[in-house]
C-alpha positions, -999 to 999 in steps of 0.1 A, spaced: -346 -613 308 -324 -602 337 -334 -572 358 -315 -557 387 -333 -565 419 -327 -532 437 -349 -524 466 -374 -496 461 -364 -462 475 -389 -444 497 -403 -413 481 -432 -389 484 -459 -401 459 -471 -374 436 -509 -369 433 -524 -391 406 -536 -375 374 -571 -360 377 -600 -372 356 -636 -360 355 -663 -385 366 -700 -384 358 -730 -407 359 -745 -426 329 -775 -448 329 -771 -481 311 -799 -496 290 -811 -517 319 -811 -488 343 -778 -496 360 -759 -464 371 -724 -464 357 -696 -440 367 -681 -428 335 -650 -406 332 -631 -385 307 -599 -366 304 -617 -336 288 -644 -324 312 -647 -290 294 -650 -305 259 -622 -284 247 -602 -310 228 -604 -308 190 -587 -342 184 -605 -375 178 -625 -393 205 -613 -426 219 -636 -450 237 -615 -468 262 -627 -503 272 -605 -509 302 -594 -541 319 -619 -558 342 -623 -539 374 -595 -514 366 -595 -476 370 -584 -448 348 -550 -449 363 -543 -482 345 -540 -461 313 -519 -432 325 -507 -419 292 -543 -412 282 -552 -391 312 -534 -359 303 -558 -335 284 -528 -328 262 -524 -364 251 -539 -357 217 -573 -374 221 -604 -370 241 -609 -402 261 -643 -414 274 -646 -446 295 -664 -461 325 -661 -483 356 -674 -518 350 -706 -529 367 -701 -532 405 -665 -518 404 -652 -484 411 -681 -460 414 -705 -481 392 -735 -499 408 -741 -536 406 -770 -543 383 -804 -554 398 -799 -587 380 -766 -599 393 -762 -621 363 -764 -592 339 -726 -589 337 -717 -606 305 -697 -591 277 -729 -581 258 -740 -562 288 -706 -544 289 -712 -536 252 -745 -520 261 -726 -499 287 -701 -488 261 -730 -476 239 -745 -457 268 -712 -439 274 -709 -431 237 -745 -418 236 -741 -397 267 -710 -380 252 -729 -374 219 -703 -395 200 -716 -414 170 -684 -431 160 -650 -436 177 -618 -454 178 -620 -481 204 -590 -489 226 -594 -521 246 -570 -535 272 -573 -570 286 -610 -579 289 -617 -546 272 -605 -562 239 -635 -586 241 -658 -556 246 -642 -537 217 -646 -565 192 -681 -574 203 -691 -538 200 -677 -537 164 -695 -569 156 -729 -559 170 -727 -521 162 -703 -517 133 -714 -481 126 -701 -469 160 -665 -481 155 -639 -468 130 -609 -488 144 -598 -511 172 -566 -511 192 -563 -543 212 -537 -541 240 -528 -573 258 -561 -590 250 -579 -613 226 -613 -610 209 -630 -637 230 -619 -670 245 -599 -651 271 -593 -678 296 -581 -703 269 -554 -678 260 -541 -674 295 -507 -689 305 -496 -684 270 -458 -684 277 -463 -720 290 -477 -731 256 -504 -752 272 -532 -766 250 -561 -741 250 -586 -765 266 -561 -772 295 -554 -735 300 -591 -728 301 -598 -756 326 -570 -745 349 -578 -708 349 -616 -712 351 -612 -738 380 -589 -713 398 -614 -685 393 -642 -706 407 -621 -715 438 -612 -679 445 -648 -668 440 -659 -692 467 -634 -679 491 -636 -643 480 -659 -631 507 -633 -641 533 -604 -627 513 -619 -592 506 -613 -577 540 -577 -589 537 -572 -575 502 -585 -541 513 -560 -539 541 -530 -546 520 -506 -516 523 -500 -504 487 -468 -485 483 -433 -487 467 -425 -521 483 -456 -538 470 -451 -523 436 -415 -536 436 -426 -571 447 -453 -573 420 -429 -560 393 -404 -588 401 -430 -615 404 -432 -624 367 -468 -612 366 -458 -577 357 -425 -558 350 -414 -525 366 -438 -497 358 -427 -463 343 -444 -445 372 -444 -465 404 -466 -440 422 -492 -441 395 -490 -479 395 -496 -479 433 -527 -458 429 -540 -481 401 -534 -512 424 -551 -495 453 -582 -487 433 -583 -522 419 -582 -537 454 -614 -518 463 -635 -544 443 -646 -573 465 -628 -605 455 -659 -626 452 -676 -600 429 -645 -596 408 -643 -633 401 -681 -634 395 -675 -609 367 -644 -629 355 -663 -661 352 -691 -645 332 -663 -631 309 -650 -666 305 -682 -675 288 -675 -651 259 -666 -672 229 -642 -660 203 -656 -633 180 -662 -642 143 -634 -620 129 -645 -625 94 -673 -601 102 -650 -574 115 -645 -548 87 -626 -520 106 -588 -517 108 -572 -531 140 -539 -529 158 -528 -556 183 -502 -547 209 -490 -578 228 -466 -583 257 -440 -610 249 -443 -625 285 -479 -619 291 -494 -648 312 -530 -634 310 -533 -629 272 -510 -650 252 -491 -632 224 -494 -663 202 -533 -660 203 -531 -623 197 -509 -628 166 -533 -655 154 -563 -631 157 -545 -603 138 -537 -627 110 -574 -635 105 -583 -599 98 -581 -582 65 -566 -550 78 -547 -556 110 -512 -550 123 -494 -568 152 -468 -554 175 -450 -573 202 -433 -554 230 -409 -567 256 -433 -566 285 -461 -583 304 -499 -580 305 -495 -545 321 -479 -528 291 -500 -497 297 -481 -492 331 -447 -505 320 -444 -487 286 -473 -461 287 -457 -437 262 -448 -464 237 -483 -478 238 -498 -443 235 -475 -435 205 -486 -467 187 -523 -457 194 -518 -422 180 -500 -435 149 -529 -459 143 -555 -432 147 -536 -409 123 -538 -436 96 -576 -440 99 -598 -424 72 -613 -394 89 -649 -400 98 -676 -378 115 -674 -382 153 
């Protein structure tokens, strides 16, 4: 797809959307920084549990930050990222541990059952949550992610064999983790502004975002996580095997990016076909659909929620 390569114009960046942060204790005592778009508990619509991408902040999902977006959103920063503490056991960062964190966020909010929206690694968490605690989930929206076997689905547009894709991506992650301590001071000093957003959006990794200022803020927050710790988390996530989809009984919606190099649309379509009640939508975008087409993704989420059988929340 051809895109005009015009240089970004300098502009004053508007303040990012505000969210309310609060602390939650996980089952193992780890302090998590949770957040919501509804601090005053005024919204009457359904509650969405957002399982965000690994190490990403609320601003990766901008359409869900407005209190008027139609849903109450609750979410959290992954262990050791954002405002959340690292666990006492540094190996306690597997997908099942993230599921325990999701349960802690639901319990703290007094939510018995919710629609779960997962993006990227959050899709693993969403499906594992539905598998282990089916009574807490009434539907899953999977955005640019697969229900397990994440690293084998990477480099999807290249149509590599899954074992080769897994070997390449895991090997790269191990290499970067080893050098991460030296890279972290550099990554924190990267000037994040219109020029960097423009470069990334023409790199093939992502496409131009709908709101460059918000994208810059999301990137800035992401770069706060030390590189070695991020890839420590990523390698533990790589151990999460594909979920047994025959045991998933709730409706699901898969929203894939056609040129996603981090979660292959072919694998997402294959997962949707294995479920009894699932729909698959493919958008002209990358892994970062929530930044590129936030309103389109949000409208799809809202339409999915409206079709669910009402349940006590």
